[in-house]
C-alpha beads as a LAMMPS data file, in Angstrom:
LAMMPS data file: protein, C-alpha beads

319 atoms
318 bonds

1 atom types
1 bond types

-500.0 500.0 xlo xhi
-500.0 500.0 ylo yhi
-500.0 500.0 zlo zhi

Masses

1 110.0

Atoms # bond

1 1 1 0.000 0.000 0.000
2 1 1 1.274 3.458 -0.930
3 1 1 1.375 6.152 1.750
4 1 1 2.543 8.843 -0.675
5 1 1 2.216 9.161 -4.436
6 1 1 3.118 12.078 -6.677
7 1 1 2.536 12.459 -10.409
8 1 1 4.491 15.114 -12.334
9 1 1 4.513 17.332 -9.246
10 1 1 5.873 20.821 -9.914
11 1 1 6.485 24.054 -8.042
12 1 1 7.750 27.085 -9.921
13 1 1 8.564 30.661 -8.965
14 1 1 8.554 32.596 -12.213
15 1 1 11.228 30.925 -14.332
16 1 1 12.712 29.054 -11.349
17 1 1 11.717 25.384 -11.219
18 1 1 12.035 24.473 -7.550
19 1 1 10.378 21.080 -8.126
20 1 1 10.287 19.960 -11.724
21 1 1 7.971 17.024 -12.387
22 1 1 8.608 14.547 -9.568
23 1 1 7.020 11.077 -9.751
24 1 1 7.274 9.208 -6.489
25 1 1 5.653 6.305 -4.634
26 1 1 6.456 5.601 -0.974
27 1 1 5.169 2.461 0.701
28 1 1 3.492 2.151 4.084
29 1 1 6.014 1.713 6.913
30 1 1 8.966 2.732 4.728
31 1 1 11.792 5.012 5.850
32 1 1 12.390 7.054 2.720
33 1 1 15.274 9.495 2.321
34 1 1 15.526 12.648 0.236
35 1 1 19.108 13.703 -0.488
36 1 1 20.232 16.899 -2.115
37 1 1 22.025 20.170 -1.404
38 1 1 20.124 23.256 -0.327
39 1 1 18.246 24.566 -3.319
40 1 1 17.811 21.130 -4.896
41 1 1 14.066 21.032 -4.183
42 1 1 13.771 18.490 -1.378
43 1 1 12.379 20.898 1.248
44 1 1 9.971 22.386 -1.304
45 1 1 8.735 18.871 -2.044
46 1 1 8.260 18.247 1.669
47 1 1 6.316 21.486 2.055
48 1 1 3.937 20.517 -0.749
49 1 1 3.375 17.043 0.676
50 1 1 2.560 18.590 4.058
51 1 1 0.159 21.186 2.476
52 1 1 2.350 24.146 3.495
53 1 1 2.905 24.991 -0.191
54 1 1 0.408 24.588 -3.014
55 1 1 1.779 22.815 -6.108
56 1 1 1.967 24.749 -9.355
57 1 1 0.833 21.610 -11.197
58 1 1 0.741 17.847 -10.895
59 1 1 -0.771 15.627 -8.226
60 1 1 0.245 14.631 -4.697
61 1 1 -1.645 12.036 -2.671
62 1 1 -0.811 11.595 1.024
63 1 1 -2.507 8.800 3.006
64 1 1 -5.088 8.571 0.239
65 1 1 -5.940 12.290 0.234
66 1 1 -5.138 14.930 -2.377
67 1 1 -3.004 17.697 -0.838
68 1 1 -4.935 20.399 -2.754
69 1 1 -8.548 19.220 -2.442
70 1 1 -8.327 17.584 1.018
71 1 1 -5.583 19.431 2.921
72 1 1 -7.475 19.019 6.208
73 1 1 -7.354 15.235 5.957
74 1 1 -3.688 15.319 4.940
75 1 1 -2.822 17.409 8.011
76 1 1 -4.662 14.966 10.254
77 1 1 -2.537 12.176 8.770
78 1 1 0.917 13.693 9.194
79 1 1 3.435 14.859 11.770
80 1 1 6.363 17.119 10.959
81 1 1 9.670 18.211 12.449
82 1 1 11.068 21.319 10.776
83 1 1 14.724 22.229 10.255
84 1 1 14.507 25.145 12.676
85 1 1 13.290 24.629 16.264
86 1 1 9.681 25.739 16.728
87 1 1 8.923 24.815 20.335
88 1 1 8.172 27.615 22.831
89 1 1 11.287 28.086 24.946
90 1 1 9.362 29.787 27.776
91 1 1 7.122 26.764 28.299
92 1 1 8.102 23.429 29.745
93 1 1 8.363 20.338 27.589
94 1 1 5.078 19.084 29.017
95 1 1 3.338 22.410 28.353
96 1 1 4.540 22.429 24.753
97 1 1 3.106 18.957 24.235
98 1 1 -0.191 19.771 25.931
99 1 1 -0.628 22.903 23.824
100 1 1 -0.045 20.836 20.683
101 1 1 -2.549 18.219 21.865
102 1 1 -5.208 20.882 22.428
103 1 1 -4.574 22.366 18.978
104 1 1 -5.224 18.921 17.472
105 1 1 -8.414 18.535 19.555
106 1 1 -7.224 15.343 21.222
107 1 1 -9.702 14.055 23.835
108 1 1 -8.889 15.660 27.195
109 1 1 -9.001 12.373 29.074
110 1 1 -6.362 10.898 26.720
111 1 1 -3.895 13.792 26.585
112 1 1 -1.774 12.902 29.626
113 1 1 -1.490 9.262 28.569
114 1 1 -0.386 10.255 25.082
115 1 1 2.130 12.774 26.444
116 1 1 3.544 10.144 28.789
117 1 1 3.861 7.717 25.886
118 1 1 5.788 10.052 23.560
119 1 1 8.008 11.353 26.372
120 1 1 8.979 7.785 27.133
121 1 1 9.744 7.147 23.483
122 1 1 12.233 10.036 23.337
123 1 1 13.502 9.576 26.913
124 1 1 12.447 12.972 28.278
125 1 1 10.217 11.919 31.196
126 1 1 12.595 13.309 33.826
127 1 1 12.911 16.701 32.099
128 1 1 9.305 17.234 31.029
129 1 1 8.650 20.013 33.576
130 1 1 11.831 21.977 32.802
131 1 1 11.462 25.026 30.572
132 1 1 12.642 24.323 27.029
133 1 1 15.268 27.094 27.064
134 1 1 17.228 24.891 29.493
135 1 1 17.213 21.972 27.058
136 1 1 20.249 21.032 24.994
137 1 1 19.955 21.009 21.193
138 1 1 19.482 17.262 21.184
139 1 1 16.771 17.422 23.851
140 1 1 14.869 20.080 21.899
141 1 1 15.061 17.925 18.791
142 1 1 13.701 14.947 20.717
143 1 1 10.898 17.106 22.155
144 1 1 9.882 18.193 18.671
145 1 1 9.869 14.584 17.512
146 1 1 7.610 13.791 20.490
147 1 1 5.331 16.692 19.585
148 1 1 5.031 15.533 15.995
149 1 1 4.044 12.044 17.174
150 1 1 1.487 13.117 19.764
151 1 1 -1.565 12.749 17.511
152 1 1 -0.281 9.399 16.179
153 1 1 0.181 10.356 12.506
154 1 1 0.318 7.796 9.715
155 1 1 3.170 9.657 8.033
156 1 1 6.032 11.527 9.696
157 1 1 8.128 14.172 7.902
158 1 1 11.583 14.905 9.328
159 1 1 13.353 17.823 7.666
160 1 1 17.060 17.609 8.583
161 1 1 16.292 15.958 11.961
162 1 1 19.913 15.933 13.186
163 1 1 21.327 19.079 11.556
164 1 1 23.886 20.710 13.848
165 1 1 23.787 17.995 16.505
166 1 1 26.850 16.251 17.885
167 1 1 27.567 12.669 16.691
168 1 1 26.398 11.025 19.919
169 1 1 23.053 12.860 19.879
170 1 1 22.623 12.060 16.188
171 1 1 23.046 8.368 16.982
172 1 1 20.309 8.629 19.637
173 1 1 17.939 10.337 17.196
174 1 1 18.561 7.570 14.639
175 1 1 17.612 5.031 17.291
176 1 1 14.300 6.806 17.921
177 1 1 13.510 7.026 14.213
178 1 1 14.206 3.326 13.622
179 1 1 12.049 2.456 16.635
180 1 1 9.134 4.412 15.155
181 1 1 9.262 2.516 11.899
182 1 1 9.594 -0.858 13.604
183 1 1 7.165 -0.486 16.517
184 1 1 4.501 1.820 15.115
185 1 1 4.769 0.870 11.403
186 1 1 4.840 4.540 10.502
187 1 1 5.915 5.885 7.102
188 1 1 8.839 8.264 7.648
189 1 1 10.218 10.751 5.123
190 1 1 13.665 12.113 6.012
191 1 1 15.583 14.907 4.322
192 1 1 19.247 15.035 5.231
193 1 1 22.687 16.207 4.230
194 1 1 24.396 13.376 6.096
195 1 1 25.402 10.381 3.997
196 1 1 25.836 8.087 6.999
197 1 1 22.384 9.030 8.261
198 1 1 20.723 8.216 4.966
199 1 1 22.631 4.971 4.527
200 1 1 21.830 3.673 8.023
201 1 1 18.223 4.837 8.272
202 1 1 16.577 4.599 4.881
203 1 1 15.038 1.671 3.042
204 1 1 15.230 3.707 -0.164
205 1 1 16.747 7.028 -1.163
206 1 1 15.886 9.580 -3.833
207 1 1 18.693 11.922 -4.883
208 1 1 17.188 15.239 -5.970
209 1 1 19.012 17.880 -7.985
210 1 1 17.614 20.884 -9.855
211 1 1 14.114 19.878 -8.753
212 1 1 14.247 16.412 -10.303
213 1 1 14.952 12.899 -9.038
214 1 1 18.247 11.826 -10.595
215 1 1 18.531 8.455 -8.800
216 1 1 16.213 6.310 -6.672
217 1 1 16.895 2.941 -5.034
218 1 1 18.069 1.313 -1.823
219 1 1 21.425 2.583 -0.487
220 1 1 23.016 -0.776 -1.297
221 1 1 21.760 -0.809 -4.887
222 1 1 22.759 2.812 -5.481
223 1 1 26.291 2.071 -4.290
224 1 1 26.467 -1.106 -6.371
225 1 1 25.245 0.772 -9.464
226 1 1 28.353 2.943 -9.542
227 1 1 30.095 -0.035 -11.178
228 1 1 32.583 -1.162 -8.556
229 1 1 35.588 0.889 -7.423
230 1 1 36.125 4.611 -7.872
231 1 1 39.294 5.890 -9.532
232 1 1 39.824 9.665 -9.451
233 1 1 42.279 11.145 -11.955
234 1 1 43.592 14.612 -12.644
235 1 1 45.823 15.679 -15.506
236 1 1 46.163 18.328 -18.199
237 1 1 45.780 16.049 -21.234
238 1 1 44.062 12.830 -20.274
239 1 1 43.071 10.402 -23.018
240 1 1 39.397 10.307 -22.140
241 1 1 38.158 8.567 -25.296
242 1 1 40.663 5.757 -24.789
243 1 1 39.651 5.450 -21.124
244 1 1 35.975 5.263 -22.083
245 1 1 36.740 2.427 -24.497
246 1 1 38.175 0.198 -21.748
247 1 1 35.658 -2.565 -21.026
248 1 1 36.091 -2.378 -17.245
249 1 1 35.390 1.392 -17.110
250 1 1 31.625 1.753 -16.543
251 1 1 31.341 5.526 -16.507
252 1 1 33.241 8.800 -16.269
253 1 1 32.134 12.002 -14.580
254 1 1 33.988 15.208 -13.794
255 1 1 33.732 16.012 -10.094
256 1 1 35.264 19.218 -8.742
257 1 1 38.105 19.301 -11.248
258 1 1 38.887 15.575 -11.236
259 1 1 37.705 12.788 -13.515
260 1 1 35.890 10.102 -11.570
261 1 1 35.893 6.656 -13.177
262 1 1 33.581 3.839 -12.093
263 1 1 35.774 0.771 -12.519
264 1 1 35.398 -2.968 -12.119
265 1 1 38.252 -4.380 -10.021
266 1 1 40.451 -1.283 -9.872
267 1 1 43.271 -3.174 -8.166
268 1 1 43.631 -5.495 -11.160
269 1 1 43.098 -2.829 -13.825
270 1 1 44.770 0.262 -12.349
271 1 1 48.035 -0.147 -14.276
272 1 1 46.200 -0.275 -17.599
273 1 1 44.118 2.768 -16.622
274 1 1 47.245 4.783 -15.831
275 1 1 49.068 3.736 -18.989
276 1 1 46.005 4.595 -21.082
277 1 1 45.244 7.894 -19.333
278 1 1 48.457 9.663 -20.340
279 1 1 49.945 12.413 -18.134
280 1 1 48.382 11.806 -14.704
281 1 1 49.068 14.352 -11.946
282 1 1 46.813 12.828 -9.293
283 1 1 45.249 9.412 -8.709
284 1 1 43.092 8.031 -5.898
285 1 1 41.378 4.637 -5.642
286 1 1 38.691 3.668 -3.123
287 1 1 35.566 1.585 -2.708
288 1 1 32.361 3.586 -3.273
289 1 1 30.051 4.810 -0.536
290 1 1 26.868 6.860 -0.630
291 1 1 28.822 10.100 -0.900
292 1 1 30.404 8.759 -4.107
293 1 1 26.926 7.934 -5.388
294 1 1 25.873 11.525 -4.767
295 1 1 28.983 12.829 -6.506
296 1 1 28.529 10.417 -9.394
297 1 1 24.972 11.605 -10.086
298 1 1 25.325 15.313 -9.331
299 1 1 29.031 16.102 -9.599
300 1 1 29.224 18.026 -6.316
301 1 1 29.720 17.268 -2.659
302 1 1 26.908 17.307 -0.116
303 1 1 27.129 20.559 1.820
304 1 1 25.263 22.017 4.764
305 1 1 25.111 25.438 3.163
306 1 1 23.478 26.402 -0.104
307 1 1 26.635 26.288 -2.193
308 1 1 25.635 26.183 -5.841
309 1 1 29.212 25.926 -7.148
310 1 1 30.305 22.742 -8.888
311 1 1 27.282 21.578 -10.854
312 1 1 27.699 18.357 -12.821
313 1 1 29.303 18.788 -16.206
314 1 1 29.582 16.157 -18.875
315 1 1 32.966 14.929 -20.038
316 1 1 32.730 16.506 -23.474
317 1 1 32.005 19.963 -22.117
318 1 1 34.748 19.658 -19.503
319 1 1 37.372 18.934 -22.117

Bonds

1 1 1 2
2 1 2 3
3 1 3 4
4 1 4 5
5 1 5 6
6 1 6 7
7 1 7 8
8 1 8 9
9 1 9 10
10 1 10 11
11 1 11 12
12 1 12 13
13 1 13 14
14 1 14 15
15 1 15 16
16 1 16 17
17 1 17 18
18 1 18 19
19 1 19 20
20 1 20 21
21 1 21 22
22 1 22 23
23 1 23 24
24 1 24 25
25 1 25 26
26 1 26 27
27 1 27 28
28 1 28 29
29 1 29 30
30 1 30 31
31 1 31 32
32 1 32 33
33 1 33 34
34 1 34 35
35 1 35 36
36 1 36 37
37 1 37 38
38 1 38 39
39 1 39 40
40 1 40 41
41 1 41 42
42 1 42 43
43 1 43 44
44 1 44 45
45 1 45 46
46 1 46 47
47 1 47 48
48 1 48 49
49 1 49 50
50 1 50 51
51 1 51 52
52 1 52 53
53 1 53 54
54 1 54 55
55 1 55 56
56 1 56 57
57 1 57 58
58 1 58 59
59 1 59 60
60 1 60 61
61 1 61 62
62 1 62 63
63 1 63 64
64 1 64 65
65 1 65 66
66 1 66 67
67 1 67 68
68 1 68 69
69 1 69 70
70 1 70 71
71 1 71 72
72 1 72 73
73 1 73 74
74 1 74 75
75 1 75 76
76 1 76 77
77 1 77 78
78 1 78 79
79 1 79 80
80 1 80 81
81 1 81 82
82 1 82 83
83 1 83 84
84 1 84 85
85 1 85 86
86 1 86 87
87 1 87 88
88 1 88 89
89 1 89 90
90 1 90 91
91 1 91 92
92 1 92 93
93 1 93 94
94 1 94 95
95 1 95 96
96 1 96 97
97 1 97 98
98 1 98 99
99 1 99 100
100 1 100 101
101 1 101 102
102 1 102 103
103 1 103 104
104 1 104 105
105 1 105 106
106 1 106 107
107 1 107 108
108 1 108 109
109 1 109 110
110 1 110 111
111 1 111 112
112 1 112 113
113 1 113 114
114 1 114 115
115 1 115 116
116 1 116 117
117 1 117 118
118 1 118 119
119 1 119 120
120 1 120 121
121 1 121 122
122 1 122 123
123 1 123 124
124 1 124 125
125 1 125 126
126 1 126 127
127 1 127 128
128 1 128 129
129 1 129 130
130 1 130 131
131 1 131 132
132 1 132 133
133 1 133 134
134 1 134 135
135 1 135 136
136 1 136 137
137 1 137 138
138 1 138 139
139 1 139 140
140 1 140 141
141 1 141 142
142 1 142 143
143 1 143 144
144 1 144 145
145 1 145 146
146 1 146 147
147 1 147 148
148 1 148 149
149 1 149 150
150 1 150 151
151 1 151 152
152 1 152 153
153 1 153 154
154 1 154 155
155 1 155 156
156 1 156 157
157 1 157 158
158 1 158 159
159 1 159 160
160 1 160 161
161 1 161 162
162 1 162 163
163 1 163 164
164 1 164 165
165 1 165 166
166 1 166 167
167 1 167 168
168 1 168 169
169 1 169 170
170 1 170 171
171 1 171 172
172 1 172 173
173 1 173 174
174 1 174 175
175 1 175 176
176 1 176 177
177 1 177 178
178 1 178 179
179 1 179 180
180 1 180 181
181 1 181 182
182 1 182 183
183 1 183 184
184 1 184 185
185 1 185 186
186 1 186 187
187 1 187 188
188 1 188 189
189 1 189 190
190 1 190 191
191 1 191 192
192 1 192 193
193 1 193 194
194 1 194 195
195 1 195 196
196 1 196 197
197 1 197 198
198 1 198 199
199 1 199 200
200 1 200 201
201 1 201 202
202 1 202 203
203 1 203 204
204 1 204 205
205 1 205 206
206 1 206 207
207 1 207 208
208 1 208 209
209 1 209 210
210 1 210 211
211 1 211 212
212 1 212 213
213 1 213 214
214 1 214 215
215 1 215 216
216 1 216 217
217 1 217 218
218 1 218 219
219 1 219 220
220 1 220 221
221 1 221 222
222 1 222 223
223 1 223 224
224 1 224 225
225 1 225 226
226 1 226 227
227 1 227 228
228 1 228 229
229 1 229 230
230 1 230 231
231 1 231 232
232 1 232 233
233 1 233 234
234 1 234 235
235 1 235 236
236 1 236 237
237 1 237 238
238 1 238 239
239 1 239 240
240 1 240 241
241 1 241 242
242 1 242 243
243 1 243 244
244 1 244 245
245 1 245 246
246 1 246 247
247 1 247 248
248 1 248 249
249 1 249 250
250 1 250 251
251 1 251 252
252 1 252 253
253 1 253 254
254 1 254 255
255 1 255 256
256 1 256 257
257 1 257 258
258 1 258 259
259 1 259 260
260 1 260 261
261 1 261 262
262 1 262 263
263 1 263 264
264 1 264 265
265 1 265 266
266 1 266 267
267 1 267 268
268 1 268 269
269 1 269 270
270 1 270 271
271 1 271 272
272 1 272 273
273 1 273 274
274 1 274 275
275 1 275 276
276 1 276 277
277 1 277 278
278 1 278 279
279 1 279 280
280 1 280 281
281 1 281 282
282 1 282 283
283 1 283 284
284 1 284 285
285 1 285 286
286 1 286 287
287 1 287 288
288 1 288 289
289 1 289 290
290 1 290 291
291 1 291 292
292 1 292 293
293 1 293 294
294 1 294 295
295 1 295 296
296 1 296 297
297 1 297 298
298 1 298 299
299 1 299 300
300 1 300 301
301 1 301 302
302 1 302 303
303 1 303 304
304 1 304 305
305 1 305 306
306 1 306 307
307 1 307 308
308 1 308 309
309 1 309 310
310 1 310 311
311 1 311 312
312 1 312 313
313 1 313 314
314 1 314 315
315 1 315 316
316 1 316 317
317 1 317 318
318 1 318 319
């Protein structure tokens, strides 16, 4: 069963195509990742799916409801944690949760039980009566996850859930997210800049660039699809056509001034690559990871800031 489905979904601002015809299907209980640098369109997509932005065209169905014609039903079906903290720092954790429960018209006799349940899930029972301004960044993030879960949504949107947190706190947040998917069978959509986060958490990942999905599969399949090992070369006059003709070279991209070759068994074939390449100034060989997948499809590194430098170029244009 599909929790989310989009058909040619678009959002434009004048001539700017923030989301440019995305087709997507996310299954019930799936942890689905959206990867892409700031400005790629992933947050805009999230905002449309959560009814905070109206699509320019196309269709989006969330929990069986159209985001344009039935936004009320969509909102009842979802929870959301935004990039920026939105809890009231002058209220306690408990008061923040109770206010949220009242806004969602939860039955009064059930509110305390539900608050107790979500506080236990994120391990904040002992700090629930402290004002939020005394919370650490990780505690605030966990409180906002608890708040988003209070009305027991079918679908949970997490926009950069661990941005700016220390590694230990990030690990704790990952544990909570995995527990949600396993115990509650909730569909979770995560946007992130962190490769490790996406690889560990997500059943499938969509890489978004320039408002379009450029790759979509499980982390394992995306890594496998790069063709094997990664060989990075740099030189003034590399013999690219000869390199492309080698049977064990599965693809060539230019990534931040270096040519990145997807190679079968680089250890066995490296000498032939170097002899074919010509004047090589730099060479690096390593097994691919999800960051290499991102680089392979977009030609730029994942960054926390909206750096638009280094867009993918094809080999012909680069030479």
